[in-house]
C-alpha positions as a Markdown table, in Angstrom:
| # | Residue | x | y | z |
|---|---|---|---|---|
| 1 | Unk | 0.0 | 0.0 | 0.0 |
| 2 | Unk | 1.1 | 3.5 | -0.6 |
| 3 | Unk | 2.3 | 5.4 | 2.4 |
| 4 | Unk | 1.6 | 9.1 | 2.6 |
| 5 | Unk | 3.6 | 11.5 | 4.7 |
| 6 | Unk | 1.7 | 13.1 | 7.6 |
| 7 | Unk | 3.4 | 16.4 | 6.9 |
| 8 | Unk | 2.3 | 19.4 | 4.8 |
| 9 | Unk | 2.4 | 17.4 | 1.6 |
| 10 | Unk | -0.7 | 17.8 | -0.7 |
| 11 | Unk | -2.0 | 14.4 | 0.5 |
| 12 | Unk | -1.2 | 15.3 | 4.1 |
| 13 | Unk | -3.2 | 18.5 | 3.8 |
| 14 | Unk | -6.2 | 16.7 | 2.4 |
| 15 | Unk | -6.0 | 14.1 | 5.1 |
| 16 | Unk | -6.0 | 16.9 | 7.7 |
| 17 | Unk | -9.2 | 18.3 | 6.1 |
| 18 | Unk | -10.7 | 14.8 | 6.0 |
| 19 | Unk | -10.1 | 14.4 | 9.7 |
| 20 | Unk | -11.8 | 17.7 | 10.5 |
| 21 | Unk | -14.7 | 16.8 | 8.3 |
| 22 | Unk | -15.2 | 13.5 | 9.9 |
| 23 | Unk | -14.9 | 14.9 | 13.4 |
| 24 | Unk | -17.2 | 17.9 | 12.8 |
| 25 | Unk | -19.8 | 16.2 | 10.6 |
| 26 | Unk | -20.3 | 13.2 | 12.9 |
| 27 | Unk | -20.4 | 15.4 | 16.0 |
| 28 | Unk | -23.3 | 17.3 | 14.3 |
| 29 | Unk | -25.1 | 14.1 | 13.6 |
| 30 | Unk | -24.2 | 13.8 | 9.9 |
| 31 | Unk | -23.2 | 10.6 | 8.2 |
| 32 | Unk | -19.8 | 10.4 | 6.4 |
| 33 | Unk | -19.6 | 8.0 | 3.5 |
| 34 | Unk | -16.5 | 7.2 | 1.5 |
| 35 | Unk | -17.6 | 6.1 | -2.0 |
| 36 | Unk | -14.8 | 4.3 | -3.7 |
| 37 | Unk | -14.5 | 2.8 | -7.2 |
| 38 | Unk | -13.0 | -0.3 | -5.6 |
| 39 | Unk | -14.9 | -3.6 | -5.5 |
| 40 | Unk | -15.1 | -6.3 | -2.8 |
| 41 | Unk | -12.2 | -8.2 | -4.3 |
| 42 | Unk | -9.9 | -5.4 | -3.1 |
| 43 | Unk | -8.5 | -5.7 | 0.5 |
| 44 | Unk | -11.1 | -3.7 | 2.5 |
| 45 | Unk | -9.0 | -4.1 | 5.7 |
| 46 | Unk | -5.9 | -2.7 | 4.1 |
| 47 | Unk | -8.0 | 0.2 | 2.6 |
| 48 | Unk | -9.4 | 1.1 | 6.0 |
| 49 | Unk | -6.1 | 0.6 | 7.9 |
| 50 | Unk | -4.3 | 2.9 | 5.5 |
| 51 | Unk | -6.7 | 5.8 | 6.5 |
| 52 | Unk | -6.5 | 4.8 | 10.1 |
| 53 | Unk | -2.7 | 5.0 | 10.0 |
| 54 | Unk | -3.1 | 8.6 | 9.0 |
| 55 | Unk | -5.3 | 9.4 | 11.9 |
| 56 | Unk | -8.8 | 9.2 | 10.3 |
| 57 | Unk | -11.4 | 7.8 | 12.7 |
| 58 | Unk | -12.7 | 5.2 | 10.3 |
| 59 | Unk | -15.2 | 3.9 | 12.9 |
| 60 | Unk | -17.3 | 6.9 | 12.0 |
| 61 | Unk | -17.1 | 6.4 | 8.3 |
| 62 | Unk | -19.0 | 4.0 | 6.1 |
| 63 | Unk | -17.2 | 2.6 | 3.0 |
| 64 | Unk | -19.4 | 2.2 | -0.1 |
| 65 | Unk | -17.6 | 0.2 | -2.8 |
| 66 | Unk | -19.1 | 1.3 | -6.1 |
| 67 | Unk | -16.9 | -1.1 | -8.0 |
| 68 | Unk | -19.3 | -3.9 | -7.0 |
| 69 | Unk | -21.9 | -2.5 | -9.5 |
| 70 | Unk | -20.0 | -3.6 | -12.6 |
| 71 | Unk | -17.9 | -2.1 | -15.2 |
| 72 | Unk | -20.0 | 0.9 | -16.3 |
| 73 | Unk | -17.3 | 3.3 | -15.3 |
| 74 | Unk | -16.4 | 4.8 | -11.9 |
| 75 | Unk | -18.5 | 7.9 | -12.4 |
| 76 | Unk | -21.7 | 6.1 | -13.4 |
| 77 | Unk | -21.2 | 3.5 | -10.6 |
| 78 | Unk | -20.8 | 6.3 | -8.1 |
| 79 | Unk | -23.9 | 8.1 | -9.4 |
| 80 | Unk | -25.9 | 4.9 | -8.8 |
| 81 | Unk | -24.6 | 4.8 | -5.2 |
| 82 | Unk | -25.4 | 8.5 | -4.7 |
| 83 | Unk | -29.0 | 7.9 | -6.0 |
| 84 | Unk | -29.5 | 5.1 | -3.5 |
| 85 | Unk | -28.7 | 7.4 | -0.6 |
| 86 | Unk | -30.6 | 10.4 | -2.0 |
| 87 | Unk | -33.7 | 8.2 | -2.7 |
| 88 | Unk | -33.8 | 7.2 | 0.9 |
| 89 | Unk | -35.1 | 10.7 | 1.8 |
| 90 | Unk | -32.8 | 10.9 | 4.8 |
| 91 | Unk | -30.5 | 13.6 | 3.5 |
| 92 | Unk | -30.9 | 17.3 | 3.2 |
| 93 | Unk | -27.3 | 18.0 | 2.0 |
| 94 | Unk | -24.6 | 16.2 | 0.2 |
| 95 | Unk | -21.0 | 17.3 | 0.0 |
| 96 | Unk | -18.4 | 15.6 | -2.1 |
| 97 | Unk | -14.6 | 15.9 | -2.4 |
| 98 | Unk | -13.0 | 14.1 | -5.3 |
| 99 | Unk | -9.9 | 14.3 | -7.5 |
| 100 | Unk | -11.8 | 13.3 | -10.6 |
| 101 | Unk | -14.1 | 15.9 | -12.2 |
| 102 | Unk | -16.2 | 13.2 | -13.8 |
| 103 | Unk | -17.3 | 11.9 | -10.4 |
| 104 | Unk | -18.2 | 15.3 | -9.2 |
| 105 | Unk | -20.2 | 16.0 | -12.4 |
| 106 | Unk | -22.0 | 12.7 | -11.9 |
| 107 | Unk | -23.1 | 13.9 | -8.5 |
| 108 | Unk | -24.0 | 17.4 | -9.7 |
| 109 | Unk | -26.1 | 15.9 | -12.5 |
| 110 | Unk | -28.6 | 14.8 | -9.9 |
| 111 | Unk | -29.4 | 18.3 | -8.6 |
| 112 | Unk | -32.5 | 18.8 | -10.7 |
| 113 | Unk | -33.9 | 15.4 | -9.6 |
| 114 | Unk | -33.5 | 16.3 | -5.9 |
| 115 | Unk | -34.3 | 20.0 | -5.7 |
| 116 | Unk | -34.9 | 19.8 | -1.9 |
| 117 | Unk | -31.3 | 18.7 | -1.4 |
| 118 | Unk | -28.3 | 21.0 | -1.3 |
| 119 | Unk | -25.3 | 19.8 | -3.4 |
| 120 | Unk | -21.7 | 20.9 | -2.8 |
| 121 | Unk | -18.8 | 19.5 | -4.8 |
| 122 | Unk | -15.1 | 20.3 | -4.6 |
| 123 | Unk | -12.3 | 19.2 | -6.9 |
| 124 | Unk | -9.1 | 18.2 | -5.0 |
| 125 | Unk | -5.9 | 18.8 | -7.1 |
| 126 | Unk | -2.7 | 16.8 | -6.9 |
| 127 | Unk | -1.3 | 19.8 | -5.0 |
| 128 | Unk | -3.9 | 19.4 | -2.3 |
| 129 | Unk | -5.8 | 22.6 | -3.2 |
| 130 | Unk | -9.6 | 22.5 | -3.3 |
| 131 | Unk | -11.8 | 24.3 | -5.8 |
| 132 | Unk | -15.6 | 24.5 | -5.9 |
| 133 | Unk | -17.3 | 22.8 | -8.9 |
| 134 | Unk | -20.7 | 24.0 | -10.0 |
């Protein structure tokens, strides 16, 4: 598995932001879901332990593996997962951070279907900067 420095590297900065999001969101009663393109055949324990090793409280995060849906492409598979949660009627707001604009656009394409839900999307660059996607 890749090891990321816990310093001020781009990945380190994003992990710091992820820690704050998990802490603040779950304290406020929100649910944090990591949607990954990986499938069951990948090592789930290694995936979770990699984040734990960087200080993320993974006991407060649910991992949703969109790769289990087939080979329609990561963005389409993730869109299907997003719809599953949005269709439940339990969510008033969805926020997404991703390094692939296609995944963010897949989420944002649902805005018209769920007009009562607030959508926020941010693109994470390889330098660790974050920009709003509309």
